[in-house]
N, CA and C atoms of all chains as a GROMACS GRO file, in nm:
protein
  651
    1MET      N    1   9.626   7.623   8.573
    1MET     CA    2   9.700   7.500   8.551
    1MET      C    3   9.823   7.494   8.640
    2LEU      N    4   9.888   7.611   8.664
    2LEU     CA    5  10.010   7.611   8.744
    2LEU      C    6   9.982   7.593   8.892
    3TRP      N    7   9.858   7.612   8.936
    3TRP     CA    8   9.832   7.617   9.079
    3TRP      C    9   9.746   7.504   9.134
    4THR      N   10   9.654   7.450   9.058
    4THR     CA   11   9.557   7.357   9.115
    4THR      C   12   9.584   7.214   9.071
    5ASP      N   13   9.507   7.121   9.129
    5ASP     CA   14   9.521   6.980   9.091
    5ASP      C   15   9.407   6.936   8.999
    6THR      N   16   9.344   7.032   8.933
    6THR     CA   17   9.242   6.998   8.834
    6THR      C   18   9.307   6.911   8.726
    7PRO      N   19   9.236   6.806   8.680
    7PRO     CA   20   9.295   6.724   8.573
    7PRO      C   21   9.344   6.810   8.456
    8GLN      N   22   9.459   6.768   8.402
    8GLN     CA   23   9.526   6.850   8.300
    8GLN      C   24   9.434   6.893   8.186
    9ARG      N   25   9.358   6.799   8.135
    9ARG     CA   26   9.275   6.829   8.018
    9ARG      C   27   9.170   6.935   8.051
   10ASN      N   28   9.106   6.920   8.169
   10ASN     CA   29   9.004   7.018   8.211
   10ASN      C   30   9.068   7.153   8.241
   11ALA      N   31   9.186   7.149   8.303
   11ALA     CA   32   9.255   7.275   8.335
   11ALA      C   33   9.290   7.351   8.207
   12ASN      N   34   9.339   7.278   8.107
   12ASN     CA   35   9.371   7.343   7.978
   12ASN      C   36   9.247   7.407   7.919
   13ALA      N   37   9.138   7.330   7.918
   13ALA     CA   38   9.013   7.379   7.858
   13ALA      C   39   8.960   7.500   7.935
   14ASN      N   40   8.961   7.491   8.067
   14ASN     CA   41   8.909   7.601   8.149
   14ASN      C   42   8.992   7.728   8.131
   15SER      N   43   9.124   7.712   8.126
   15SER     CA   44   9.207   7.831   8.113
   15SER      C   45   9.183   7.900   7.980
   16LEU      N   46   9.155   7.822   7.876
   16LEU     CA   47   9.126   7.882   7.745
   16LEU      C   48   8.995   7.958   7.748
   17VAL      N   49   8.896   7.904   7.818
   17VAL     CA   50   8.767   7.974   7.830
   17VAL      C   51   8.785   8.102   7.911
   18ALA      N   52   8.857   8.092   8.023
   18ALA     CA   53   8.870   8.204   8.115
   18ALA      C   54   8.951   8.319   8.054
   19ILE      N   55   9.046   8.287   7.968
   19ILE     CA   56   9.134   8.392   7.915
   19ILE      C   57   9.060   8.485   7.820
   20ILE      N   58   8.949   8.440   7.765
   20ILE     CA   59   8.877   8.522   7.666
   20ILE      C   60   8.825   8.652   7.729
   21PRO      N   61   8.743   8.648   7.836
   21PRO     CA   62   8.699   8.775   7.896
   21PRO      C   63   8.815   8.855   7.955
   22ILE      N   64   8.919   8.785   8.004
   22ILE     CA   65   9.034   8.856   8.062
   22ILE      C   66   9.104   8.940   7.955
   23ALA      N   67   9.128   8.880   7.839
   23ALA     CA   68   9.196   8.953   7.731
   23ALA      C   69   9.107   9.066   7.678
   24VAL      N   70   8.978   9.039   7.667
   24VAL     CA   71   8.884   9.141   7.617
   24VAL      C   72   8.882   9.261   7.712
   25ALA      N   73   8.891   9.236   7.842
   25ALA     CA   74   8.886   9.345   7.941
   25ALA      C   75   9.013   9.428   7.939
   26ALA      N   76   9.128   9.363   7.920
   26ALA     CA   77   9.256   9.435   7.928
   26ALA      C   78   9.290   9.508   7.798
   27LEU      N   79   9.241   9.458   7.687
   27LEU     CA   80   9.279   9.512   7.556
   27LEU      C   81   9.253   9.662   7.540
   28PRO      N   82   9.133   9.714   7.576
   28PRO     CA   83   9.108   9.858   7.556
   28PRO      C   84   9.206   9.947   7.631
   29ILE      N   85   9.258   9.896   7.743
   29ILE     CA   86   9.353   9.979   7.820
   29ILE      C   87   9.483   9.996   7.741
   30TYR      N   88   9.530   9.888   7.680
   30TYR     CA   89   9.652   9.898   7.598
   30TYR      C   90   9.627   9.984   7.474
   31TYR      N   91   9.503   9.987   7.427
   31TYR     CA   92   9.474  10.062   7.305
   31TYR      C   93   9.454  10.211   7.332
   32PHE      N   94   9.381  10.244   7.439
   32PHE     CA   95   9.338  10.382   7.459
   32PHE      C   96   9.415  10.459   7.567
   33ARG      N   97   9.480  10.390   7.658
   33ARG     CA   98   9.532  10.457   7.776
   33ARG      C   99   9.647  10.552   7.743
   34LYS      N  100   9.736  10.508   7.654
   34LYS     CA  101   9.850  10.592   7.616
   34LYS      C  102   9.813  10.680   7.496
   35GLY      N  103   9.902  10.771   7.458
   35GLY     CA  104   9.877  10.859   7.344
   35GLY      C  105   9.856  10.782   7.214
   36SER      N  106   9.939  10.678   7.195
   36SER     CA  107   9.923  10.594   7.076
   36SER      C  108   9.894  10.451   7.122
   37PRO      N  109   9.818  10.373   7.041
   37PRO     CA  110   9.786  10.235   7.081
   37PRO      C  111   9.911  10.151   7.103
   38GLN      N  112   9.916  10.078   7.213
   38GLN     CA  113  10.029   9.989   7.243
   38GLN      C  114  10.003   9.851   7.180
   39ILE      N  115   9.970   9.854   7.051
   39ILE     CA  116   9.932   9.733   6.979
   39ILE      C  117   9.986   9.743   6.837
   40ASP      N  118  10.040   9.633   6.784
   40ASP     CA  119  10.084   9.628   6.645
   40ASP      C  120   9.990   9.533   6.572
   41SER      N  121   9.893   9.591   6.500
   41SER     CA  122   9.788   9.510   6.437
   41SER      C  123   9.844   9.417   6.330
   42HIS      N  124   9.947   9.464   6.258
   42HIS     CA  125  10.006   9.383   6.151
   42HIS      C  126  10.067   9.255   6.208
   43VAL      N  127  10.146   9.270   6.315
   43VAL     CA  128  10.206   9.152   6.378
   43VAL      C  129  10.098   9.063   6.436
   44ALA      N  130   9.996   9.125   6.498
   44ALA     CA  131   9.888   9.046   6.558
   44ALA      C  132   9.821   8.957   6.455
   45LEU      N  133   9.801   9.011   6.335
   45LEU     CA  134   9.735   8.933   6.229
   45LEU      C  135   9.813   8.805   6.199
   46PHE      N  136   9.947   8.818   6.184
   46PHE     CA  137  10.027   8.701   6.149
   46PHE      C  138  10.042   8.605   6.268
   47LEU      N  139  10.045   8.660   6.389
   47LEU     CA  140  10.046   8.572   6.506
   47LEU      C  141   9.918   8.488   6.510
   48VAL      N  142   9.806   8.554   6.481
   48VAL     CA  143   9.677   8.484   6.487
   48VAL      C  144   9.670   8.373   6.382
   49ILE      N  145   9.722   8.402   6.262
   49ILE     CA  146   9.719   8.299   6.156
   49ILE      C  147   9.788   8.172   6.206
   50GLY      N  148   9.907   8.188   6.267
   50GLY     CA  149   9.978   8.071   6.318
   50GLY      C  150   9.912   8.012   6.441
   51SER      N  151   9.866   8.097   6.530
   51SER     CA  152   9.820   8.045   6.659
   51SER      C  153   9.684   7.977   6.651
   52VAL      N  154   9.597   8.024   6.562
   52VAL     CA  155   9.467   7.957   6.548
   52VAL      C  156   9.489   7.814   6.497
   53ALA      N  157   9.577   7.800   6.398
   53ALA     CA  158   9.608   7.666   6.347
   53ALA      C  159   9.672   7.582   6.458
   54GLY      N  160   9.766   7.641   6.532
   54GLY     CA  161   9.833   7.568   6.640
   54GLY      C  162   9.738   7.528   6.750
   55ALA      N  163   9.647   7.618   6.789
   55ALA     CA  164   9.553   7.588   6.898
   55ALA      C  165   9.458   7.475   6.856
   56TYR      N  166   9.414   7.481   6.732
   56TYR     CA  167   9.321   7.377   6.683
   56TYR      C  168   9.390   7.240   6.682
   57ILE      N  169   9.510   7.236   6.624
   57ILE     CA  170   9.584   7.109   6.615
   57ILE      C  171   9.622   7.062   6.755
   58GLY      N  172   9.668   7.154   6.840
   58GLY     CA  173   9.709   7.117   6.975
   58GLY      C  174   9.596   7.055   7.056
   59ALA      N  175   9.477   7.117   7.047
   59ALA     CA  176   9.363   7.063   7.123
   59ALA      C  177   9.321   6.926   7.070
   60ARG      N  178   9.340   6.904   6.940
   60ARG     CA  179   9.299   6.775   6.882
   60ARG      C  180   9.396   6.662   6.916
   61VAL      N  181   9.526   6.695   6.927
   61VAL     CA  182   9.626   6.589   6.950
   61VAL      C  183   9.666   6.579   7.097
   62LEU      N  184   9.592   6.649   7.183
   62LEU     CA  185   9.626   6.657   7.325
   62LEU      C  186   9.654   6.520   7.387
   63SER      N  187   9.568   6.423   7.359
   63SER     CA  188   9.581   6.292   7.425
   63SER      C  189   9.702   6.215   7.375
   64ARG      N  190   9.760   6.255   7.263
   64ARG     CA  191   9.874   6.181   7.207
   64ARG      C  192  10.007   6.250   7.234
   65ILE      N  193  10.004   6.361   7.310
   65ILE     CA  194  10.126   6.439   7.332
   65ILE      C  195  10.198   6.390   7.458
   66PRO      N  196  10.331   6.371   7.453
   66PRO     CA  197  10.406   6.337   7.574
   66PRO      C  198  10.416   6.460   7.666
   67ASP      N  199  10.317   6.471   7.752
   67ASP     CA  200  10.298   6.591   7.834
   67ASP      C  201  10.424   6.631   7.913
   68ARG      N  202  10.487   6.532   7.977
   68ARG     CA  203  10.600   6.561   8.066
   68ARG      C  204  10.719   6.619   7.987
   69GLN      N  205  10.754   6.554   7.877
   69GLN     CA  206  10.868   6.601   7.797
   69GLN      C  207  10.841   6.741   7.741
   70LEU      N  208  10.716   6.764   7.700
   70LEU     CA  209  10.681   6.896   7.645
   70LEU      C  210  10.695   7.003   7.752
   71LYS      N  211  10.653   6.971   7.874
   71LYS     CA  212  10.665   7.068   7.983
   71LYS      C  213  10.811   7.100   8.012
   72PHE      N  214  10.895   6.996   8.014
   72PHE     CA  215  11.039   7.021   8.036
   72PHE      C  216  11.094   7.113   7.928
   73ALA      N  217  11.059   7.084   7.803
   73ALA     CA  218  11.112   7.162   7.691
   73ALA      C  219  11.066   7.308   7.702
   74VAL      N  220  10.938   7.327   7.732
   74VAL     CA  221  10.886   7.464   7.742
   74VAL      C  222  10.947   7.536   7.862
   75ALA      N  223  10.967   7.462   7.972
   75ALA     CA  224  11.028   7.522   8.091
   75ALA      C  225  11.168   7.574   8.059
   76ILE      N  226  11.243   7.499   7.981
   76ILE     CA  227  11.379   7.542   7.944
   76ILE      C  228  11.372   7.671   7.861
   77VAL      N  229  11.282   7.673   7.762
   77VAL     CA  230  11.269   7.792   7.677
   77VAL      C  231  11.228   7.914   7.761
   78LEU      N  232  11.126   7.896   7.845
   78LEU     CA  233  11.079   8.007   7.928
   78LEU      C  234  11.187   8.054   8.024
   79GLY      N  235  11.261   7.958   8.080
   79GLY     CA  236  11.368   7.992   8.174
   79GLY      C  237  11.477   8.075   8.107
   80VAL      N  238  11.517   8.034   7.988
   80VAL     CA  239  11.623   8.106   7.916
   80VAL      C  240  11.575   8.246   7.878
   81VAL      N  241  11.454   8.254   7.821
   81VAL     CA  242  11.401   8.385   7.780
   81VAL      C  243  11.378   8.474   7.903
   82GLY      N  244  11.327   8.414   8.011
   82GLY     CA  245  11.302   8.489   8.132
   82GLY      C  246  11.430   8.546   8.191
   83LEU      N  247  11.536   8.467   8.194
   83LEU     CA  248  11.665   8.516   8.246
   83LEU      C  249  11.720   8.627   8.158
   84LYS      N  250  11.702   8.611   8.026
   84LYS     CA  251  11.747   8.716   7.934
   84LYS      C  252  11.674   8.848   7.964
   85GLU      N  253  11.542   8.840   7.984
   85GLU     CA  254  11.464   8.962   8.011
   85GLU      C  255  11.500   9.022   8.148
   86LEU      N  256  11.528   8.934   8.243
   86LEU     CA  257  11.565   8.981   8.376
   86LEU      C  258  11.699   9.054   8.375
   87LEU      N  259  11.797   8.995   8.305
   87LEU     CA  260  11.934   9.047   8.311
   87LEU      C  261  11.962   9.152   8.203
   88LEU      N  262  11.901   9.134   8.085
   88LEU     CA  263  11.925   9.227   7.973
   88LEU      C  264  11.792   9.274   7.915
   89PRO      N  265  11.714   9.354   7.990
   89PRO     CA  266  11.580   9.391   7.943
   89PRO      C  267  11.584   9.480   7.818
   90MET      N  268  10.484   8.894   5.195
   90MET     CA  269  10.506   8.845   5.332
   90MET      C  270  10.656   8.847   5.363
   91SER      N  271  10.695   8.921   5.470
   91SER     CA  272  10.837   8.935   5.504
   91SER      C  273  10.880   8.822   5.598
   92TRP      N  274  11.013   8.820   5.627
   92TRP     CA  275  11.064   8.722   5.723
   92TRP      C  276  11.004   8.745   5.862
   93ALA      N  277  10.983   8.872   5.895
   93ALA     CA  278  10.923   8.903   6.026
   93ALA      C  279  10.780   8.847   6.034
   94ASP      N  280  10.706   8.859   5.922
   94ASP     CA  281  10.570   8.804   5.920
   94ASP      C  282  10.575   8.652   5.939
   95ALA      N  283  10.672   8.588   5.868
   95ALA     CA  284  10.685   8.443   5.878
   95ALA      C  285  10.722   8.402   6.021
   96ALA      N  286  10.810   8.481   6.084
   96ALA     CA  287  10.849   8.452   6.223
   96ALA      C  288  10.728   8.464   6.315
   97ALA      N  289  10.641   8.563   6.288
   97ALA     CA  290  10.521   8.578   6.370
   97ALA      C  291  10.428   8.459   6.353
   98VAL      N  292  10.416   8.408   6.229
   98VAL     CA  293  10.330   8.292   6.206
   98VAL      C  294  10.385   8.170   6.280
   99VAL      N  295  10.518   8.150   6.272
   99VAL     CA  296  10.580   8.034   6.338
   99VAL      C  297  10.566   8.046   6.490
  100GLY      N  298  10.596   8.166   6.543
  100GLY     CA  299  10.583   8.187   6.687
  100GLY      C  300  10.439   8.171   6.731
  101GLY      N  301  10.347   8.221   6.649
  101GLY     CA  302  10.205   8.207   6.680
  101GLY      C  303  10.161   8.062   6.680
  102PHE      N  304  10.212   7.985   6.583
  102PHE     CA  305  10.176   7.843   6.578
  102PHE      C  306  10.225   7.771   6.704
  103GLY      N  307  10.350   7.797   6.741
  103GLY     CA  308  10.404   7.735   6.862
  103GLY      C  309  10.324   7.770   6.986
  104ALA      N  310  10.290   7.898   6.998
  104ALA     CA  311  10.213   7.943   7.115
  104ALA      C  312  10.074   7.880   7.116
  105GLY      N  313  10.010   7.878   7.000
  105GLY     CA  314   9.876   7.818   6.991
  105GLY      C  315   9.879   7.670   7.021
  106PHE      N  316   9.979   7.601   6.967
  106PHE     CA  317   9.992   7.457   6.990
  106PHE      C  318  10.011   7.426   7.138
  107LEU      N  319  10.098   7.503   7.203
  107LEU     CA  320  10.125   7.478   7.345
  107LEU      C  321  10.008   7.517   7.433
  108SER      N  322   9.932   7.619   7.392
  108SER     CA  323   9.813   7.653   7.472
  108SER      C  324   9.709   7.544   7.458
  109GLY      N  325   9.704   7.480   7.340
  109GLY     CA  326   9.607   7.372   7.320
  109GLY      C  327   9.648   7.242   7.385
  110THR      N  328   9.778   7.221   7.405
  110THR     CA  329   9.824   7.093   7.460
  110THR      C  330   9.854   7.100   7.609
  111ILE      N  331   9.955   7.177   7.648
  111ILE     CA  332   9.991   7.178   7.790
  111ILE      C  333   9.927   7.294   7.865
  112GLY      N  334   9.848   7.377   7.797
  112GLY     CA  335   9.762   7.474   7.865
  112GLY      C  336   9.831   7.600   7.912
  113ILE      N  337   9.956   7.625   7.871
  113ILE     CA  338  10.016   7.753   7.912
  113ILE      C  339   9.953   7.863   7.827
  114GLY      N  340   9.940   7.981   7.884
  114GLY     CA  341   9.879   8.091   7.811
  114GLY      C  342   9.959   8.123   7.686
  115GLY      N  343   9.889   8.151   7.577
  115GLY     CA  344   9.958   8.183   7.453
  115GLY      C  345  10.052   8.301   7.469
  116GLY      N  346  10.016   8.396   7.558
  116GLY     CA  347  10.097   8.514   7.578
  116GLY      C  348  10.237   8.483   7.626
  117LEU      N  349  10.253   8.371   7.698
  117LEU     CA  350  10.386   8.333   7.747
  117LEU      C  351  10.484   8.319   7.631
  118LEU      N  352  10.435   8.277   7.515
  118LEU     CA  353  10.523   8.264   7.399
  118LEU      C  354  10.502   8.374   7.296
  119PHE      N  355  10.380   8.432   7.292
  119PHE     CA  356  10.357   8.545   7.200
  119PHE      C  357  10.454   8.659   7.231
  120VAL      N  358  10.463   8.692   7.359
  120VAL     CA  359  10.542   8.810   7.398
  120VAL      C  360  10.691   8.791   7.366
  121PRO      N  361  10.754   8.676   7.404
  121PRO     CA  362  10.895   8.658   7.365
  121PRO      C  363  10.915   8.656   7.214
  122THR      N  364  10.818   8.602   7.139
  122THR     CA  365  10.830   8.604   6.993
  122THR      C  366  10.846   8.747   6.944
  123MET      N  367  10.770   8.837   7.006
  123MET     CA  368  10.773   8.977   6.960
  123MET      C  369  10.890   9.056   7.017
  124THR      N  370  10.923   9.034   7.145
  124THR     CA  371  11.032   9.114   7.204
  124THR      C  372  11.168   9.064   7.156
  125VAL      N  373  11.188   8.931   7.155
  125VAL     CA  374  11.317   8.875   7.117
  125VAL      C  375  11.326   8.861   6.965
  126GLY      N  376  11.220   8.808   6.903
  126GLY     CA  377  11.225   8.780   6.759
  126GLY      C  378  11.201   8.903   6.673
  127LEU      N  379  11.108   8.988   6.713
  127LEU     CA  380  11.069   9.101   6.627
  127LEU      C  381  11.110   9.237   6.683
  128ARG      N  382  11.173   9.237   6.799
  128ARG     CA  383  11.226   9.361   6.859
  128ARG      C  384  11.119   9.466   6.888
  129LEU      N  385  10.999   9.423   6.923
  129LEU     CA  386  10.895   9.518   6.965
  129LEU      C  387  10.918   9.552   7.112
  130SER      N  388  10.865   9.667   7.155
  130SER     CA  389  10.879   9.702   7.297
  130SER      C  390  10.792   9.610   7.381
  131GLN      N  391  10.826   9.599   7.510
  131GLN     CA  392  10.753   9.510   7.600
  131GLN      C  393  10.604   9.544   7.605
  132ALA      N  394  10.572   9.674   7.615
  132ALA     CA  395  10.430   9.714   7.627
  132ALA      C  396  10.353   9.682   7.499
  133VAL      N  397  10.413   9.711   7.383
  133VAL     CA  398  10.345   9.682   7.255
  133VAL      C  399  10.330   9.530   7.239
  134ALA      N  400  10.433   9.455   7.279
  134ALA     CA  401  10.424   9.308   7.268
  134ALA      C  402  10.310   9.255   7.356
  135GLN      N  403  10.298   9.309   7.475
  135GLN     CA  404  10.191   9.262   7.565
  135GLN      C  405  10.052   9.299   7.510
  136GLY      N  406  10.039   9.423   7.460
  136GLY     CA  407   9.910   9.464   7.403
  136GLY      C  408   9.874   9.382   7.280
  137THR      N  409   9.976   9.359   7.194
  137THR     CA  410   9.952   9.282   7.072
  137THR      C  411   9.918   9.138   7.105
  138SER      N  412   9.981   9.084   7.208
  138SER     CA  413   9.951   8.945   7.245
  138SER      C  414   9.806   8.930   7.289
  139LEU      N  415   9.750   9.035   7.351
  139LEU     CA  416   9.608   9.027   7.391
  139LEU      C  417   9.518   9.016   7.267
  140VAL      N  418   9.554   9.092   7.162
  140VAL     CA  419   9.476   9.084   7.038
  140VAL      C  420   9.480   8.941   6.982
  141ALA      N  421   9.600   8.882   6.984
  141ALA     CA  422   9.617   8.750   6.926
  141ALA      C  423   9.557   8.639   7.013
  142ILE      N  424   9.553   8.663   7.144
  142ILE     CA  425   9.504   8.560   7.236
  142ILE      C  426   9.354   8.533   7.216
  143ILE      N  427   9.278   8.639   7.186
  143ILE     CA  428   9.132   8.623   7.183
  143ILE      C  429   9.086   8.519   7.079
  144PRO      N  430   9.122   8.534   6.950
  144PRO     CA  431   9.078   8.430   6.855
  144PRO      C  432   9.141   8.294   6.882
  145THR      N  433   9.267   8.295   6.928
  145THR     CA  434   9.333   8.168   6.958
  145THR      C  435   9.258   8.092   7.068
  146ALA      N  436   9.222   8.165   7.174
  146ALA     CA  437   9.153   8.103   7.286
  146ALA      C  438   9.012   8.058   7.245
  147ILE      N  439   8.946   8.137   7.160
  147ILE     CA  440   8.811   8.098   7.116
  147ILE      C  441   8.817   7.965   7.040
  148VAL      N  442   8.914   7.952   6.949
  148VAL     CA  443   8.926   7.827   6.872
  148VAL      C  444   8.959   7.710   6.965
  149GLY      N  445   9.057   7.729   7.052
  149GLY     CA  446   9.096   7.622   7.144
  149GLY      C  447   8.983   7.584   7.239
  150ALA      N  448   8.916   7.686   7.294
  150ALA     CA  449   8.807   7.661   7.390
  150ALA      C  450   8.691   7.589   7.322
  151PHE      N  451   8.660   7.632   7.200
  151PHE     CA  452   8.549   7.568   7.127
  151PHE      C  453   8.580   7.420   7.101
  152THR      N  454   8.705   7.393   7.063
  152THR     CA  455   8.745   7.254   7.037
  152THR      C  456   8.734   7.171   7.164
  153HIS      N  457   8.782   7.226   7.275
  153HIS     CA  458   8.772   7.154   7.403
  153HIS      C  459   8.627   7.139   7.445
  154PHE      N  460   8.545   7.242   7.423
  154PHE     CA  461   8.404   7.239   7.462
  154PHE      C  462   8.332   7.124   7.391
  155ARG      N  463   8.359   7.110   7.263
  155ARG     CA  464   8.295   7.002   7.186
  155ARG      C  465   8.338   6.865   7.238
  156ARG      N  466   8.458   6.857   7.295
  156ARG     CA  467   8.507   6.728   7.347
  156ARG      C  468   8.469   6.708   7.494
  157GLY      N  469   8.394   6.802   7.550
  157GLY     CA  470   8.346   6.787   7.687
  157GLY      C  471   8.450   6.812   7.794
  158ASN      N  472   8.558   6.884   7.761
  158ASN     CA  473   8.665   6.907   7.858
  158ASN      C  474   8.645   7.030   7.946
  159VAL      N  475   8.548   7.116   7.911
  159VAL     CA  476   8.531   7.242   7.985
  159VAL      C  477   8.445   7.219   8.110
  160LEU      N  478   8.497   7.261   8.226
  160LEU     CA  479   8.418   7.262   8.350
  160LEU      C  480   8.364   7.405   8.364
  161SER      N  481   8.238   7.424   8.330
  161SER     CA  482   8.184   7.560   8.311
  161SER      C  483   8.198   7.648   8.434
  162ARG      N  484   8.159   7.595   8.550
  162ARG     CA  485   8.158   7.680   8.671
  162ARG      C  486   8.298   7.733   8.707
  163PRO      N  487   8.400   7.644   8.720
  163PRO     CA  488   8.533   7.698   8.750
  163PRO      C  489   8.584   7.792   8.640
  164ALA      N  490   8.553   7.760   8.515
  164ALA     CA  491   8.601   7.845   8.406
  164ALA      C  492   8.541   7.985   8.416
  165LEU      N  493   8.411   7.993   8.446
  165LEU     CA  494   8.346   8.124   8.457
  165LEU      C  495   8.398   8.200   8.578
  166MET      N  496   8.422   8.128   8.687
  166MET     CA  497   8.475   8.194   8.807
  166MET      C  498   8.615   8.249   8.782
  167MET      N  499   8.698   8.166   8.716
  167MET     CA  500   8.834   8.212   8.683
  167MET      C  501   8.830   8.333   8.592
  168GLY      N  502   8.744   8.326   8.490
  168GLY     CA  503   8.734   8.437   8.395
  168GLY      C  504   8.685   8.564   8.462
  169GLY      N  505   8.582   8.551   8.546
  169GLY     CA  506   8.526   8.668   8.614
  169GLY      C  507   8.626   8.734   8.707
  170GLY      N  508   8.694   8.652   8.786
  170GLY     CA  509   8.796   8.706   8.877
  170GLY      C  510   8.913   8.763   8.800
  171GLY      N  511   8.948   8.696   8.692
  171GLY     CA  512   9.061   8.740   8.611
  171GLY      C  513   9.041   8.875   8.547
  172VAL      N  514   8.916   8.908   8.516
  172VAL     CA  515   8.886   9.036   8.452
  172VAL      C  516   8.930   9.152   8.541
  173VAL      N  517   8.898   9.142   8.668
  173VAL     CA  518   8.935   9.249   8.763
  173VAL      C  519   9.088   9.264   8.768
  174GLY      N  520   9.155   9.152   8.784
  174GLY     CA  521   9.302   9.155   8.789
  174GLY      C  522   9.362   9.206   8.659
  175ALA      N  523   9.300   9.168   8.547
  175ALA     CA  524   9.354   9.208   8.416
  175ALA      C  525   9.345   9.358   8.397
  176VAL      N  526   9.234   9.418   8.438
  176VAL     CA  527   9.217   9.563   8.423
  176VAL      C  528   9.320   9.636   8.510
  177ILE      N  529   9.332   9.593   8.635
  177ILE     CA  530   9.429   9.657   8.725
  177ILE      C  531   9.571   9.639   8.670
  178GLY      N  532   9.603   9.515   8.628
  178GLY     CA  533   9.736   9.487   8.575
  178GLY      C  534   9.768   9.569   8.451
  179ALA      N  535   9.670   9.582   8.362
  179ALA     CA  536   9.693   9.658   8.238
  179ALA      C  537   9.713   9.806   8.269
  180LEU      N  538   9.635   9.859   8.365
  180LEU     CA  539   9.650  10.001   8.402
  180LEU      C  540   9.790  10.027   8.457
  181VAL      N  541   9.842   9.932   8.532
  181VAL     CA  542   9.977   9.946   8.587
  181VAL      C  543  10.080   9.930   8.475
  182ALA      N  544  10.061   9.826   8.391
  182ALA     CA  545  10.162   9.791   8.291
  182ALA      C  546  10.188   9.904   8.192
  183VAL      N  547  10.083   9.976   8.150
  183VAL     CA  548  10.105  10.081   8.050
  183VAL      C  549  10.178  10.203   8.108
  184GLU      N  550  10.187  10.211   8.242
  184GLU     CA  551  10.255  10.324   8.304
  184GLU      C  552  10.397  10.290   8.348
  185VAL      N  553  10.430  10.160   8.356
  185VAL     CA  554  10.562  10.118   8.405
  185VAL      C  555  10.666  10.137   8.294
  186PRO      N  556  10.786  10.190   8.326
  186PRO     CA  557  10.892  10.204   8.224
  186PRO      C  558  10.927  10.070   8.160
  187GLY      N  559  10.959  10.073   8.030
  187GLY     CA  560  10.983   9.951   7.953
  187GLY      C  561  11.080   9.852   8.015
  188PRO      N  562  11.203   9.896   8.053
  188PRO     CA  563  11.298   9.798   8.108
  188PRO      C  564  11.248   9.732   8.237
  189LEU      N  565  11.180   9.808   8.322
  189LEU     CA  566  11.127   9.749   8.446
  189LEU      C  567  11.016   9.648   8.414
  190LEU      N  568  10.931   9.684   8.317
  190LEU     CA  569  10.824   9.593   8.276
  190LEU      C  570  10.883   9.462   8.222
  191ALA      N  571  10.990   9.476   8.143
  191ALA     CA  572  11.056   9.356   8.088
  191ALA      C  573  11.115   9.271   8.200
  192ARG      N  574  11.170   9.335   8.303
  192ARG     CA  575  11.228   9.259   8.416
  192ARG      C  576  11.118   9.186   8.493
  193ILE      N  577  11.006   9.254   8.515
  193ILE     CA  578  10.894   9.190   8.585
  193ILE      C  579  10.846   9.070   8.504
  194TRP      N  580  10.835   9.090   8.373
  194TRP     CA  581  10.792   8.982   8.283
  194TRP      C  582  10.893   8.866   8.288
  195GLY      N  583  11.023   8.900   8.286
  195GLY     CA  584  11.127   8.797   8.292
  195GLY      C  585  11.116   8.716   8.420
  196GLY      N  586  11.089   8.784   8.532
  196GLY     CA  587  11.071   8.712   8.658
  196GLY      C  588  10.953   8.618   8.652
  197PHE      N  589  10.844   8.663   8.589
  197PHE     CA  590  10.726   8.578   8.575
  197PHE      C  591  10.758   8.456   8.489
  198LEU      N  592  10.836   8.476   8.381
  198LEU     CA  593  10.872   8.362   8.294
  198LEU      C  594  10.957   8.261   8.370
  199VAL      N  595  11.053   8.310   8.448
  199VAL     CA  596  11.140   8.219   8.525
  199VAL      C  597  11.055   8.141   8.626
  200PHE      N  598  10.963   8.210   8.692
  200PHE     CA  599  10.875   8.143   8.788
  200PHE      C  600  10.787   8.039   8.718
  201SER      N  601  10.734   8.074   8.601
  201SER     CA  602  10.652   7.979   8.525
  201SER      C  603  10.734   7.857   8.485
  202ALA      N  604  10.860   7.881   8.446
  202ALA     CA  605  10.950   7.770   8.410
  202ALA      C  606  10.971   7.678   8.530
  203TYR      N  607  10.989   7.738   8.647
  203TYR     CA  608  11.007   7.660   8.770
  203TYR      C  609  10.883   7.574   8.798
  204ARG      N  610  10.762   7.636   8.788
  204ARG     CA  611  10.639   7.563   8.816
  204ARG      C  612  10.619   7.448   8.716
  205LEU      N  613  10.647   7.475   8.589
  205LEU     CA  614  10.632   7.370   8.488
  205LEU      C  615  10.728   7.254   8.516
  206THR      N  616  10.852   7.288   8.555
  206THR     CA  617  10.950   7.184   8.586
  206THR      C  618  10.902   7.099   8.704
  207MET      N  619  10.850   7.165   8.807
  207MET     CA  620  10.800   7.091   8.924
  207MET      C  621  10.685   6.998   8.884
  208GLN      N  622  10.596   7.048   8.798
  208GLN     CA  623  10.484   6.965   8.753
  208GLN      C  624  10.534   6.844   8.676
  209ALA      N  625  10.631   6.867   8.589
  209ALA     CA  626  10.684   6.756   8.509
  209ALA      C  627  10.753   6.654   8.599
  210LEU      N  628  10.826   6.702   8.700
  210LEU     CA  629  10.894   6.610   8.793
  210LEU      C  630  10.791   6.532   8.875
  211LYS      N  631  10.683   6.600   8.916
  211LYS     CA  632  10.576   6.534   8.992
  211LYS      C  633  10.514   6.423   8.907
  212ALA      N  634  10.493   6.453   8.779
  212ALA     CA  635  10.436   6.352   8.689
  212ALA      C  636  10.532   6.234   8.676
  213SER      N  637  10.664   6.262   8.678
  213SER     CA  638  10.763   6.154   8.669
  213SER      C  639  10.754   6.061   8.788
  214GLU      N  640  10.732   6.121   8.908
  214GLU     CA  641  10.724   6.039   9.030
  214GLU      C  642  10.603   5.947   9.027
  215LYS      N  643  10.493   5.994   8.965
  215LYS     CA  644  10.372   5.914   8.959
  215LYS      C  645  10.383   5.800   8.859
  216THR      N  646  10.472   5.818   8.760
  216THR     CA  647  10.487   5.715   8.658
  216THR      C  648  10.556   5.593   8.719
  217PRO      N  649  10.495   5.472   8.709
  217PRO     CA  650  10.556   5.353   8.769
  217PRO      C  651  10.686   5.314   8.701
   0.00000   0.00000   0.00000
């Protein structure tokens, strides 16, 4: 989505499909590579509860969302968090 | 259910909603929810976000698939190519010291913020 001119709706859908094998491939490395798993299953469970509901609702209301304003808002959040991680990791 | 659990649900909802609407990867918000909100280490946050991404992406992808939004060939090519990069990236990430990993992640977030801003501005120019 960040790189190509694919229509927004198709880009969103494609990225969701593509991320599935990517996450499945990377997950065992975080689990097995170190002495202890680099995963918190308890937190993951609660993240999933919220995110599955959010993903379902988000995909359904996609056509009614003010895309530009949402991107600006998310860019601000990512920028602030990113600067925090860069300067105070 | 503790406050931390509730924060994870709220952060997860936001990440899922934004992945379903503007298409940013859920991990972009999963990881800050855990590092900033729940004080998990960068590596654990990244590993945990992968666990959470899989069901989230399946639900979102299925919903889009039913609506005919998925372009199968590009999606499969992206996924196939991404697998190689993901394995290499994960092998590197679990060996990198925490503060450096957080700085790399921070740089990626700032860059993503820049790209999103440019996209939003481009959309503004197209609007009559």
